[in-house]
C-alpha distance (Angstrom), angle and dihedral (degrees) to the residues before:
residue distance angle dihedral
M1 . . .
K2 3.80 . .
K3 3.80 93.4 .
I4 3.71 92.7 46.5
K5 3.89 90.2 51.8
L6 3.77 91.4 47.1
V7 3.82 90.1 49.6
K8 3.83 91.1 52.5
L9 3.81 92.2 47.7
R10 3.76 90.3 53.1
E11 3.72 90.5 48.6
H12 3.87 89.7 48.8
Y13 3.95 92.0 52.5
F14 3.77 89.8 43.9
K15 3.78 91.7 56.9
Q16 3.86 92.8 36.1
N17 3.81 91.1 52.7
G18 3.88 94.3 49.4
G19 3.72 100.4 -99.4
L20 3.79 95.4 146.4
L21 3.73 91.4 47.7
L22 3.71 93.3 48.0
R23 3.76 92.5 50.4
Q24 3.83 89.2 51.1
Q25 3.84 93.1 47.5
I26 3.81 92.1 49.5
F27 3.74 94.3 45.2
S28 3.85 93.5 47.1
R29 3.93 91.9 48.1
E30 3.74 97.8 43.1
G31 3.81 110.1 14.3
S32 3.76 89.1 -121.4
T33 3.88 142.3 49.9
A34 3.88 95.8 -102.2
T35 3.78 89.2 156.4
L36 3.70 108.1 77.9
I37 3.76 117.9 -128.8
F38 3.77 105.3 -152.3
T39 3.77 127.7 -149.5
S40 3.82 122.6 -122.4
D41 3.89 86.9 -116.0
D42 3.79 90.8 58.5
L43 3.74 89.3 51.5
K44 3.79 96.6 48.2
Q45 3.80 89.5 53.4
A46 3.77 94.1 45.5
T47 3.79 95.9 47.6
N48 3.82 99.0 37.4
N49 3.76 91.7 -108.4
Y50 3.76 95.5 -38.3
K51 3.69 97.1 -49.7
E52 3.81 109.4 -166.2
S53 3.81 95.5 -124.8
K54 3.85 91.0 59.8
I55 3.85 94.3 58.5
L56 3.78 116.4 87.4
G57 3.79 103.9 -179.0
A58 3.74 147.2 -38.8
V59 3.84 136.0 -106.8
Q60 3.74 134.2 -148.3
V61 3.88 112.9 -105.9
D62 3.72 95.3 -135.1
Q63 3.91 92.4 58.0
F64 3.70 96.2 36.2
I65 3.84 101.2 99.8
N66 3.75 92.5 46.2
E67 3.86 91.5 50.2
V68 3.79 91.6 52.0
L69 3.84 93.1 49.5
I70 3.79 90.8 47.2
L71 3.86 99.7 41.4
K72 3.93 92.8 47.9
Q73 3.72 89.0 61.6
I74 3.78 93.6 55.8
N75 3.77 113.7 107.2
C76 3.82 112.1 174.7
M77 3.84 126.2 132.2
N78 3.74 93.3 -136.7
L79 3.87 95.6 56.7
V80 3.76 128.8 69.7
K81 3.79 114.6 -107.4
L82 3.73 122.0 -115.7
L83 3.87 110.5 -128.0
G84 3.75 99.6 -177.6
C85 3.74 144.9 -77.1
C86 3.75 145.7 -90.9
L87 3.80 119.7 -131.6
E88 3.81 100.0 170.4
T89 3.89 95.9 89.7
S90 3.76 131.9 73.3
V91 3.76 88.8 -101.5
P92 3.84 118.4 40.8
M93 3.81 115.3 -126.2
L94 3.75 136.4 -152.3
I95 3.80 118.4 -136.2
Y96 3.77 118.6 -146.5
K97 3.77 129.9 -171.3
Y98 3.80 111.4 -88.9
I99 3.85 114.5 -112.6
P100 3.80 106.0 -153.8
S101 3.79 95.6 -165.2
G102 3.86 92.7 69.1
T103 3.85 132.2 -115.3
L104 3.62 127.5 -46.0
E105 3.75 88.6 -118.8
H106 3.83 90.9 58.0
H107 3.81 91.1 52.8
I108 3.78 96.4 46.7
H109 3.85 99.2 37.7
G110 3.92 101.9 23.7
K111 3.88 109.7 115.4
D112 3.78 94.0 -132.3
L113 3.68 96.8 49.2
L114 3.79 102.5 38.9
K115 3.79 92.6 91.9
Q116 3.84 93.1 45.6
I117 3.79 96.2 62.0
T118 3.78 114.5 81.0
W119 3.80 125.5 -153.7
T120 3.85 88.5 -109.5
V121 3.87 89.6 58.7
R122 3.94 91.6 44.6
L123 3.78 87.4 50.7
R124 3.89 90.7 51.7
I125 3.79 89.1 47.8
A126 3.84 91.4 53.1
L127 3.80 92.3 46.4
E128 3.90 91.9 50.6
T129 3.72 91.9 46.4
A130 3.76 89.5 50.7
E131 3.88 90.3 49.4
A132 3.83 89.0 50.3
L133 3.77 90.7 52.8
A134 3.81 91.6 44.6
Y135 3.82 88.6 52.6
L136 3.80 91.7 52.1
H137 3.94 92.4 46.9
S138 3.76 99.3 42.9
A139 3.83 118.1 1.3
T140 3.77 100.8 62.2
S141 3.70 124.5 83.3
M142 3.79 89.6 -114.2
T143 3.77 119.3 38.2
I144 3.84 109.0 -114.6
F145 3.84 121.9 -149.7
H146 3.82 108.5 -163.4
R147 3.81 123.9 -151.6
G148 3.76 93.3 -145.5
V149 3.79 146.1 -15.0
K150 3.70 112.6 -117.0
L151 3.88 112.6 -148.3
C-alpha cells in the first residue's frame, strides 16, 4: 500500500509540475523526448539523498517548463549543459551535467588553489564568462535574461 501511495504521489507531483505539458512541448518541437525526465529515485541516488552540497539553486514552478524548453536549446562551451529535469517531487528540479573538476568559485576562492591561479588565467575566466553572458543575451534565437550566475 505504501508503494502504491508513493507512486500516486509522484504522479500527482509530475502532473502538478507540468510534466504532461513538458512532454507534449518536447515531442512537438523535436519529434522525440530528447530531454530526459529523471525520476526522484534517480536524483536520490545521484545526490546522496538530496545532500545540501549537491543542490545549486531553485526555480519557480510557474516558469519551470519554459525554462527547461529554453535551456535545453543552449549550446555554448562556456555554459553547463542541461541534461533534463525531475517532476516527481514537490518542487521540480533541473538536472545539469556534472562537472568533476569542481566549481569556479572553489577554484578562485579555495584556500589550496588560490595561489595556483595566475592573473592570466583569471583574466581568461572573466573573458569566457563574459562570452557566455553575451551568448545568452544576444546569440540565442530568443534573448535570455538570467536571474543569476552560479560560480
